[in-house]
N, C-alpha and C positions, 0 to 999 in steps of 0.2 A: 145376883152376885156377878154374873157375866158382864152386865152393864157397868157395874162398879169397877171391875177390873179393867175394862176398856177405857173408862174415864181416868182411872189411875195411871194407865200407860200413857194416855194423852198428856196428862199433867207432867209425867216424867220426861216425855219427849220435849215438852215445852221448856222445862227447866234445863234439860240438856242443851237445847238450842240457845237459851239465854246465857248459860254458863260458857259454852264454847264461843259464842259471839263476843261476849264481854272479854274473855281471855284473849281472843284474837286482836281486839283493839288495844288491850293492855300491853301485849308483847311488842307492839309497834308504836309505843308511846314516844320513843325517841325520834320517830320519823316525822312528827308534827312540826318540828322546827327546821326542817330541811330547806335548802335553797334550790334554785334551778341549776341542775348539774347534768353533765354528759349530754344525752340526746335531748334533754328538755330545752336546751338552747335552740336547737334547730326546729323542734316540733312545736314550741310554744313561743319563746322570746322572739325569734327571728321569723316566725311564720305569720305572714300578713293576714291569713284567714282567721286567726285567733282574735283579731282586733275588730271592733265594730265599724271602723272606717272601710273595711273591705266588704264588697257585696256578699250577701248571704248565699247567693247562687254559686259562688266560687267553691263552696263546700262540696258541691256535686261535680265540679270540674277539676279540682286539684287533688293531689294525693295528700297523705298524712303530713308531709313535710312542706307543703305549700307550692310544689311544682305542678304544672299542668299534667294531667294524667297521660296525655298523648305526647308529652315532651320526651326527648331522649334522656334527659336527666332524671326522669321520674323513676322511683322504685316500684311504682304501681300499687302501693299500699293505700287502699281506699277505706278510710275509717271516718266518715262524716259525723256520725253520732258522737264519737270520742272527741273530735275537734270541736263539735258544737258545745259540749260541756265546758271545755276550756274557754271558748268564746263567751259563754254566759258568765262565767266567773270573772273573766278579764273585764267584761263590761261593768260588772258590779264593782270592780276595783279601779274604775276610771281609766281603763286601758293602760295601766302602769304595771310593768313586769318587774316589781321590786320584791324584796324579801317578804314583805307582808302578804303580797299576792301568792307567793310560793307557799307560805304557811297555810293559807286558806285552802289552796288546792291539795296540799298534803292531807288536810283533815278529811276531805272528801274521799281520798284514796283509802285512808284507814277505816273510815265508816263503811265503804264498799266492801272491804275485806271482812269486816265484822258481819255484815249482812250475808255475804256469801257463805261464811262459816256457819252461821245460824241456820241457813236454808239447807245445809248438807244433812242435818239430822233427819228431817222428813224425807229427803232424797234417799238416804241410806235405808231408811225404814221401808220406803216404797220398793227399793231393790229387793228387800227381803231379809235384811240383817236384824239381829236382835237389838233391844234397847241398849245393852251394855256395849255391843259392838259399835253401834252408832255413836255412842258417847266417846269411846276411846278413839275412833277414827276422826271424829270432829275435833277433839282436843289436839290430836297429832297434826291435823290440817291447820289448825289455828296458829301453831307455833313452828311450822316447818320453815327452816332457815332459807330454803330455796325460794321462798316467796318474797324475800327482802327486795329483790330487784323490781318485782311487779308492784309492790306496795310503796316502797320508799322512793322509787323513781317515778316521776309524774307520767312519763310516757307509758309506764306499765298500766295506766288506767284502761288502755285498750284490752288487756287481759282481764282486768277486773270486771269491766262492763260486759265483755263477751261471755265470761263465765256466769255472770248474773242472769243474762237472758237465756243461756243454755240450760242452767239449772231450773229456771222457771218453766222453760219449754218442756223439759222432761217431767217435771212435777205435774204439770197440767195435762199431760197426754194420758188419755185413758180410752180404751175401746168402747166403754159402756156409757160415756156421757157426751155432752155436746160442747165440751170445751176444747176439743181438738183443733178447731180453726184458730183459737187464740194461742194454742200451743205452737202451731206452725208459724203464726205471726211473730211470736217472740223468738223462735228459731231464726226467722228471717232477719230480725233486728240484730241478732248476734253477728250476722254477716256484716252489718254496717258499723259495728264496733271494732271488729278485727276479722279480716277475710277468712282466716283459717277456722273460725268457730263454726261456720256453716257445715263444715265437713264432720262436725261432731253432733250438733244439736238435732238436725233433721234426720240423719241416719240412725241416731239413738232411738228416735220415735219409731222408726221402722223395725229396729231390733226388738223393742218392747212389744210392738204389735205382733211380730212373728212368734215370740214366746207365748203370747196370749192365745194366738191361733192354734198352737199345739195342744192347748187344753180345751179350747172351745173354738170351733170353726167360725171365722169372721170374714168380712168382705176383703177380697184381695186388693180391690181398688184402694181401700183405706191403708193397706200395708205399703203399697208403692207410692201413694200420694206424696208423702214427704220427699221421696227421692225425685219425683217428677218436679216438685217445687224447687228442689235444690238444683236440678238441671237447668230450669228456667233462670234462676238467680245467677248461676255461674255464667250462662250465656250472656245475660245482661251485664254482668260484671266485666267480662272480657271485652265486650263491645265498647265499654266506657273508655278503655285505654287503647282503642284502635285495632282490636282483633288479636288473634293468637300470634301474629307475626311481630307484634310490638313487645319486645322483651324488656323486662325491668333492668334498670341500670344498676349493676352490681360490680363492686370492686373484687378483683381476683384474690386479693390478700384477705378479704373478709371471710371467704370460704375456700381456702386453698385446695382442698381435696376435690371439690366439684369442678375445678378448672385444670386438674392434673391431666397431662397429655397421655400418660400411661394408664391403660384400663385397669390393670391389677392394682396400681397405686390408688386409683380413684375408688375402686370397690372396697379395698381393705381400709382405707382411711375414712370413708363415709360410714362404714360399719363401726369403726372406733368412735366416731363422733356420736352416733346413736347410743352406743354402749356407755359413753361418758355421761350422756343425759340420764340414762337409766340408773347408773351408779349414784348420781347426785340425788335421786329420789330416796335412796336408802341411806346414803352416807354423804351428806351435803358439806363436803370439805375437800379442798379449799374452795372458797367462793371468790369470784372475781367479776368485775364489770365487763371484761372483754376477754374473749378466748380466740381472737382471730390472729392473723399474721403468723408469727413463729411460736405461738403458745403451745401448739400440739404438733410435734414433728410428724410428717407424713409416713405412712407405712408402705414400704415398697415391695415386700414379699413375705411369705409365711416364715421366713427365717427370723423375722422380727417376733420376739416372744409376745408382744402385745397383741398379735393378730388372733390368738386362740380364744382369749377371754370374750371378745365381742360376739363371735359366732356361737359360743356356748350359751351366753346369756340371751342373745336376741332370739335364737331358735329353740333354746331349751326352756325359756320362761313360759311361752304359751303352752308347751306340753305339760309343764309342772302345774300350771293353773288349771288346765283341763283335768289333770289327774286329781288335783285337790278337790275340784268341784264334783267329780264323779264318785269320790270316795264317801260322800254323804248320802245317806238314804233319804234324808229330809229334802223335799223339793224346794223349800225356802232357801236353804243354804246354796243349793245347786243354782237356783235362779240368781241369787245375789252375786255369787262369784262369776257367773257367766256374764251378767250385766256389767260388773266392774271390769272384767277382762275386755269386753267389747268397748267400753268407754276408754280404757287405756290404749287399746289398739287404734281406735279412731283418732284419739287426740295426739298420738305421736306420729301419725302418717304425715301431717302437714310439714313438720320440720325434719323428716327423714330423708329428704331429697329424692324421694321416689316419684312423686307426682310432678314436682317442679324444683328448680334450684333455689335455695334460700340464701339470704345475704349474711349468714353467720355460720361459724363452725359449731360452737356450743353457746347457748344462751339460756341463762337460768330462768328468765321471765316466762319462756314458753312452757315451762314445766308446771305452771300454776294449774292448768286444767288437768293434765295427767295425774297430778298429785292427789286429786279427788279419788281416783280409782286406787292409787297406790296406798293411801291411808286406810281405805276401807279393807283392802286385802290384809294389811298389817294388823289392823284392829281385829279382823276375823281370826287370824292366826293366833293372836294373843289370847283371845277369849275362849277359843276351842281348846287351848292347852290347859285350861283350868279344870281340875278334877271335880266331879259332881258331888261325891259323897265321901264320908269317912273323916276321921280326925286329921289325917295328913292334908286333907283338902284345905283346911283353914290356914295352915302354915304356908302351903303352896300359893293360896290366894293372896296372902300378905306379901309373899315374895314377888308375885306378879304385879301386885299393886305398887310396891316400891319401885320395881323396874319401870313401870309406866310413868310414875311420878318423876323419877330421876331422868327418864328419857325426855319427857316434856320440859322439865326444868332446864336440862342441858340445851335443848333446842330454843327455849324461850330466851335463855341467856345469850345464845348466839344471835337471835333476832335483835335483841336490844343493842348488842355490840355492833352488829353489821348495819343497823339503822343509823347509828352515829357516823359510821364510815360514809354513808351516802349523804350526810348532812352538807358537806362542802366539796367542791371540786378537788381541792388539794388533798384532803384526807382520802377521797375516793381513789385518786390516782396513786397516792403513796401506798395504800393498802393493795391496790392492783399490782404495783411493781413488786411488793413483798411476796404476794401470792403467785405472781407470774412474771419472774424476772426476765424471761426470754421473749417477752412481747415488746417489740420496738415501738408500737403505737402508744403504749402506756408511758414509756419513757419520754416520747415526744410530747404527749399531752401534759405530763408533769412539768417538763421544761417550759412549755408555753404558759402554763398556769403560773409558774414561779416568776416568769418575766412579767406577765400582766399584773400580778399582785405585788410587784416590787420586792420579790424574794431574793434569795442569794443568787447572784448572777453566775458565780462559779459553779454552784450546784446545778443550776439550770443548764449551763453549757456542758457539764459532765453528762447529764441525762440525754441531751441532744446528740452528743458524740457517741454515747453508748447505743442509742437507737441506730445510728449510722453504722456502728461496728456490727450490730446484729443483722442489719440489712442495708447494704450500701445503695441499693436501688430504691429505697424508701424516700421518695422525693420530698415529702412534707418535713422529714427530719432535717434535710439540707436547708429547707426554707426557714425552719425554726432556728437553726444554727446561724443562718444569715442575719436574722433579726437580732439575735444575741450579740453577734459580732458588731453589728451596727450600733447597738446600745453601748458596747464597750469601746467605740471609737475606731474599730478596725475596718475601715472602708474597703480596702482591697480584699480582705477576707470575706466581708459581707457580699461583695460583688461576685466573688468566686462561688460562694454557697448558693446565692440566688440564681446564678447562671446555670449551675448544675441542676438545681431543683427544677428550673423551667425545662431544661433539656430532657430530664427524666419524665416530667409530666407530659411533654409532647410525645415522647416515645410510647408512653402508656395511654395516650389519647385522653389525658385528663387536664389539658392546658386551658380548657374553657369552663371547667367545673370546679367545685369545691373552692379552695383558697388559692388556686393557681393565678387568677387575675390579680389578686392582692399582691402576690409575690412579684408579678410583672410590674405593678405600680411601684413597689419598693425598689426594684432593680432600676427602673427608670429614674427615680429620684436620686439614687446613689450615683448614677451615670451622668447626671446633669453637668457636673463640673469636670468630668473625666473624658467622656466620649459623647458629645452632644448628638451626633448622628445616630448612634445606637439608642440613646435615650429617646430621641424623637420617634424611632421605629417602634419602640415599646409603647409609647404614648398613643401612637396611631392604632396599634393593635387593640388597645383598651377602648378606643372610640367605636370599635365594631361590636362591643357588648350590647345586649338588649337595652332598650331605652329605659326599662323599669329597674335596671340594676343600679343600686346606690353607688357601687364602685365606679361605674362609668361616669356618673355625674361628678363624683369627686375627682376622677382622673381628668375630666374636661377642664375643671377649674385649675388643677395643677399644671396641666398642659398649657393652658392660657398664660399662666404666669411664666412658664418656661419660654414660650414664644416671645413674651414681652421682654424678658431679660436678654434675649438675643436679637432684638429688633435693631438696635444701634441706629435709630433714626429712620429706618426703612418703613415704608407704609404697609407693605404686604403682610409682614409678620404681625403687625399690630391689628390689621383688619381680621386676620385669621384668629388672633387671640380674642378679639371681641366676639367673633363667631362662636368660639368655644365657650365663652362665658354665657352667651345667649342660649346656646344649646343646653348648657347645664341648668340654667334657670327655667327652661321649658320642662325639665324633668321633675316630676313630683317626688322623686326619690332623694333629691338634694336636701340635705339637712341644714347646713350652714348657708342659708340663702343670703343673709346680709353681707357676708364676705364676698360672695359672687357679685352682688349688686355694686359694692364698692370697687371691686376690681374692674368691673365693666365701665363704671363712671370714669375711673382713672384712665383706662386705655382709650376711651372716647375723647377725653381732653387731650391726650397725647396725639391722637390721630388728627384732631382739629388743628393743633399747632403745626404738625407735620404737613398738613394739607395747605395751610396758609403760607408756610415757608416755600412750598413748591410753587404756589401761585406767584409769589413775589419774585422767586428765582426766575420764572419765565417772563417777568416784566408785567405781570398783571397786578393791578392795585388790590390791596387787601380788601377794600370795600366794594369791589366790583365782583359780583357773583351771579352771572346770568343763569347758571344752572339752577340756582335757588328760585329766582323769580319765574323762570320759564319751566322749571321742573322737567328738565330734559330727560329723554330716554336713557342717555348715557349714565346719568346719575342713578336712575331708578334700577338699572340692570347691571351697571358696571361694577358696583361694589359687591364684595363677597359676603356682606352682611345683609340678610334677607329682610330684617325687620323694618317696617315702615317708619317707626319712630326713630330708628337709627339714622335713616336717610335724612329725616327732618333735622335731627341733631347735627349731622354733618354739614348740612346747608347752613344752619344757624352759626356754627362755629367757624365758618369761612370768614365771618366778619369779626373784627376786633372791637368788641364792645367796651366802651370806657365807662359807661354809666354804672355806678355802684349798685350792687345787688342783683344785677341781671344774671350773671353767671351762676350765682347761688340759687336763684329761682329755677333756672333751667336744670341745674344739678338735681334739685329735689324732684323734678319731673322724671328725669332719666333714671334716678335711683329708686323710683317708686315701683312696687310689684305690678307687672303687667305682662301676661304670657299668652293670652288668647288673642285671636284675630280682632274681635270687637274691641278688646282692651287696647290693642296696638293702635287702632284707628282713633280711639278716644284720647289716647296719650299724645298722638300726633297733633290732633286739633288743639289740645291744651298747650302743647309746646309752641305751636304757631301763634296762639293768642298771646302767650307770654313774650314770644319773640317780637310780635308787632308792638306790644306795649313798651318793650325795651327800645325798639327802634324809634318810637314816638318820643320817648324821653331823650334819646340821643339827638333826635332832630331838633327838639326844643333847646337842648344844651348847645348845639352847634349853630342853631339859628335858622338854617334854611333847608337842610337835606331831607328828602323823602325817599323811602325805599319801596313803597307799595302805592 
């Protein structure tokens, strides 16, 4: 009979896992049709490490957003396994970041959430909860609305994978079997999915080992082994981004409390941020994609009534959980509540700003792991409130059952609704503005989205102006307003907005990161016909960007056209324009290469005519070109154009060829793609061969002349 009851319980747990996992996938059905939104653009669409053209080794050198870990622009978020999953899927989708690729990636997120939910049933059982408690907790976790950001946002896959490896690590840990090395390996892999997970997985193994040693003495080495491994991993992790002195690049507005100058303001506000996270675990409303900037006003003193709640909850909750755990005579419940409390405490430490400063005020996605513990505690409280015997127990059980069903139904409805919100960028930002109207960043994002999608220009301009009203020092809102004014034909207004945006970006030391270089390019374009000297200064600043930056390559092409337009027959601006085109073509980041080739061919022809006129003006015959035949050092080093093939072309165009087809043939050579040194030499030889052929035709046509 005992064997039968054990098997019956195992079957129940299996059914509970299947039901909760299926329910988890069902409530996020609307997330399957989502697009790339919000942070997905930076972590996936614009991240070169996601595409197969980038070396695989870059996954270990760059952060989650594609910046080198040791760069000043890096957030130091090292998640190579998560990026690798994106890369594998993008390779399967032919490296095309379209709506279809986004749909496929969203399916994986939903499946991962279903697997995590199904694995929680055996995890809760291992903690020591009853079958009913496991089922109630699993169902609550499946439909918790705070999970929408982690599941419906592709960047949230870091949370999903880290949770998967953390749960597997805890499940496999046991002091009496030989699977503990595998458990520690899985805990280490969690660190490669999201850096904060290692603070949970490996320490939880130590906590479980400590509880086991209270009942049965065991090896102390095995107890501290996970912590030793964690220390080694953290040292290796810190060394990757250049040591403890290399701080992550964080915006002050993303976590205003952490950068507050007043100590009291910092302490009170950070406590309120943590309190807001804990409240969302029990009452997930309202939900918003961004809680930074002015979303949560800072607390400056205890005179603010909001300051009492955080201290009561943060310091009262551990005492309440310990009291609840000690009130049970059964060691099973005692163990389960203690482990859940430990899991919650460990999982909230990474975003509490205690160990290090994080790049957000409140983020719903980071609650994915703490909600495992929160749901188990809620499930335990619900189940222990059920009376054991007597006629009233049936009625009370029905009431509790209806409450749980309504609770899950309400949360499931919220998940379905919020998943649709995350479907498109516009719907996400509109919902964010409705839930958080004091956030200037959301107003700015909505204005940008409306402009890019061809929406209502007046509405977009209103949101940009509203963002500036909320925070006049928010440089990006001024840049957005400049773009909108430019689209509306207001050049002077656009120049004023761009100028102020750049000034604010420089004051905040952001003029070389984010979208500031793009703003500089837009300002330079607007100033071309108004203040050429100022425009040239901005163009030259863009030339200082890294060679791999696509904006630099685009700026070089536009700068070349700018120099051409102001040449007025002078040779030097044309030579510099050709140099700009050649530099742009050397960059692999240049997209519209054909346009750059055509511009370069055009300026070379203009240079040839200009050079011929200067020779004739000095009394030198057009067909006399000793520099070409002798290849003098003056020609090789005097030009500002370093390419060998350009020097050859300049020599050839010193002659006025009359033979039909010669210019066309040489144009084809010049406009051909050739960027490496061996290619330059090969192109030069080809050009000389064509040139000699043309000269031979011309000699025959004229009857007697020879040039070689």
